[in-house]
C-alpha positions as CSV (number, residue, x, y, z in Angstrom):
1,M,-29.7,-75.7,56.0
2,H,-31.9,-77.3,58.6
3,I,-35.6,-77.2,59.5
4,T,-35.8,-75.5,62.9
5,Q,-39.2,-77.0,64.0
6,A,-39.9,-80.7,63.8
7,P,-42.4,-81.4,61.2
8,N,-45.6,-83.0,62.5
9,R,-47.2,-86.2,61.2
10,H,-44.2,-87.1,59.0
11,R,-42.6,-90.6,59.1
12,F,-39.1,-89.3,58.7
13,P,-37.2,-87.0,61.0
14,A,-36.4,-83.3,60.3
15,S,-32.8,-84.1,59.3
16,I,-33.7,-86.4,56.5
17,I,-36.4,-84.1,55.2
18,S,-33.9,-81.2,55.4
19,H,-31.3,-83.3,53.5
20,T,-33.7,-84.2,50.8
21,V,-34.9,-80.8,50.1
22,W,-31.4,-79.5,50.1
23,L,-30.3,-82.2,47.6
24,Y,-33.1,-81.1,45.3
25,H,-32.5,-77.4,45.4
26,R,-28.7,-77.4,45.7
27,F,-27.8,-79.7,42.8
28,N,-30.9,-79.1,40.6
29,N,-31.8,-82.7,40.6
30,S,-35.0,-84.2,39.5
31,Y,-37.3,-85.8,42.2
32,R,-36.4,-89.2,40.9
33,D,-32.6,-88.4,41.2
34,V,-33.1,-87.4,44.8
35,Q,-35.2,-90.6,45.4
36,E,-32.2,-92.6,44.0
37,Q,-29.6,-90.7,46.1
38,M,-31.6,-91.3,49.2
39,A,-32.1,-95.0,48.4
40,Y,-28.3,-95.2,48.0
41,R,-28.2,-94.0,51.7
42,G,-30.7,-96.6,52.7
43,I,-33.7,-94.3,53.1
44,I,-36.6,-95.5,50.9
45,L,-39.1,-92.8,49.7
46,S,-41.0,-92.1,46.5
47,H,-40.3,-89.2,44.2
48,E,-43.8,-88.0,45.0
49,T,-42.7,-87.7,48.7
50,V,-39.7,-85.7,47.4
51,R,-42.0,-83.4,45.5
52,F,-44.4,-82.9,48.5
53,W,-41.5,-82.1,50.8
54,C,-39.9,-79.6,48.4
55,Y,-43.3,-77.9,48.0
56,K,-44.1,-77.8,51.7
57,F,-40.7,-77.0,53.2
58,V,-39.3,-74.5,50.7
59,V,-40.4,-71.7,53.1
60,Y,-37.7,-72.8,55.5
61,F,-35.0,-72.8,52.9
62,Q,-36.0,-69.7,51.0
63,D,-33.5,-67.4,52.5
64,V,-30.6,-69.8,52.0
65,I,-31.5,-70.7,48.4
66,S,-31.9,-67.0,47.4
67,K,-28.5,-66.2,48.9
68,R,-26.9,-68.9,46.7
69,E,-28.5,-67.8,43.5
70,R,-25.6,-66.7,41.3
71,K,-25.5,-63.3,39.6
72,P,-25.0,-63.5,35.9
73,T,-21.9,-61.9,34.4
74,D,-22.3,-58.6,32.5
75,K,-21.9,-60.2,29.0
76,W,-24.8,-62.1,27.6
77,H,-25.1,-64.2,24.4
78,L,-28.6,-64.4,22.9
79,D,-29.5,-67.1,20.3
80,E,-32.4,-68.9,18.8
81,M,-32.7,-72.4,17.3
82,N,-35.4,-74.4,15.6
83,I,-36.7,-77.5,17.3
84,K,-39.3,-80.0,16.2
85,I,-42.0,-80.9,18.8
86,K,-44.4,-83.6,17.6
87,G,-44.0,-82.6,14.0
88,E,-44.3,-78.9,14.5
89,V,-41.4,-76.4,14.3
90,F,-40.8,-74.0,17.1
91,I,-38.2,-71.4,17.9
92,L,-36.2,-71.9,21.2
93,W,-34.9,-68.5,22.3
94,R,-32.0,-68.8,24.7
95,A,-29.8,-66.4,26.8
96,V,-26.5,-67.5,28.2
97,D,-24.0,-65.5,30.2
98,S,-20.3,-65.4,29.5
99,E,-19.6,-68.3,31.8
100,G,-22.1,-70.5,29.9
101,H,-24.8,-70.4,32.6
102,E,-28.3,-70.3,31.1
103,L,-30.3,-67.2,32.0
104,E,-33.6,-67.6,30.2
105,V,-35.4,-69.9,27.7
106,L,-38.5,-69.2,25.8
107,L,-40.3,-71.4,23.2
108,Q,-42.3,-69.6,20.6
109,K,-43.8,-70.2,17.1
110,R,-42.3,-67.2,15.5
111,R,-39.0,-65.6,15.0
112,N,-39.7,-62.0,14.7
113,K,-39.4,-58.6,16.5
114,K,-42.4,-59.2,18.7
115,S,-40.9,-62.5,19.9
116,A,-37.6,-60.9,20.5
117,I,-39.2,-58.2,22.7
118,R,-41.2,-60.8,24.6
119,F,-37.9,-62.8,25.2
120,L,-36.0,-59.7,26.2
121,S,-38.7,-58.4,28.6
122,R,-38.8,-61.8,30.4
123,L,-35.0,-61.8,30.6
124,L,-34.8,-58.2,31.8
125,G,-37.6,-58.8,34.4
126,N,-35.3,-61.2,36.2
127,Y,-31.9,-59.6,35.6
128,P,-30.5,-56.1,35.3
129,C,-29.3,-54.8,31.9
130,P,-25.9,-56.2,31.1
131,R,-22.9,-54.3,29.7
132,V,-22.7,-56.2,26.4
133,I,-25.3,-58.3,24.6
134,V,-24.0,-60.5,21.8
135,T,-26.5,-61.8,19.3
136,D,-26.4,-63.4,15.8
137,K,-27.1,-61.3,12.7
138,L,-30.9,-61.6,13.2
139,K,-32.5,-58.2,12.6
140,S,-35.2,-58.7,15.1
141,Y,-32.8,-58.0,17.9
142,I,-31.6,-54.6,16.8
143,K,-34.4,-52.3,18.0
144,P,-35.5,-54.2,21.1
145,V,-32.0,-54.3,22.5
146,R,-31.5,-50.6,21.7
147,Y,-34.8,-49.5,23.4
148,M,-34.9,-51.9,26.3
149,C,-31.1,-51.6,27.3
150,P,-30.0,-48.1,26.0
151,R,-26.6,-48.2,27.7
152,T,-25.8,-51.7,26.6
153,K,-23.3,-52.4,23.8
154,H,-24.9,-54.7,21.1
155,G,-22.4,-56.9,19.3
156,T,-23.3,-59.4,16.5
157,V,-21.4,-62.5,15.5
158,K,-22.1,-65.1,12.8
159,L,-22.0,-68.0,15.3
160,S,-22.0,-67.8,19.0
161,K,-19.8,-70.8,20.2
162,L,-20.9,-70.2,23.9
163,V,-24.6,-70.7,23.1
164,S,-24.0,-73.5,20.8
165,Q,-21.8,-75.3,23.3
166,S,-24.5,-75.0,26.0
167,T,-27.1,-76.5,23.6
168,I,-25.1,-79.8,23.1
169,F,-27.0,-81.2,26.1
170,L,-30.4,-80.1,24.6
171,D,-29.5,-81.6,21.2
172,F,-28.9,-85.1,22.8
173,R,-32.0,-84.9,24.9
174,Q,-34.3,-83.7,22.0
175,Q,-35.1,-86.9,20.7
176,E,-36.1,-88.4,24.1
177,V,-38.1,-85.5,25.4
178,F,-39.8,-83.9,22.5
179,E,-41.1,-87.0,20.6
């Protein structure tokens, strides 16, 4: 993953810019994480420089990044959870494939059929219909899944361990981020 043309009016050579953009997109790091990694290698730059490079040079890496995007498995687990943001309760809708990779997240005020339709339409806008969708026993999922994915099997479970395990990181960070 290299920039073919040398970027004009940049203090750093193309190889460093290329490596910085690659670090950001390949490992899903924050700009500050990439800044720290580059500082560890003796290259001092600001997180704002990393952001600018990622915005400006993403065109050069678009083909490589899109080829590396993983395809989800054919079994999805959908769940929702209540979170509190600045004293208000919101519903966080989440979709995870059978390997535990997050597919979609949506934050809404309500937990009804209309919200389920909005969540599923966003999810199906990015991915094709799966073979199986596993949800909790929330009634709001039944009709949207039946009409939006007619060939998909819809299973219900009381607790989805896969989605619960993938929210552990969110639970730890909730206090820091949302308050």
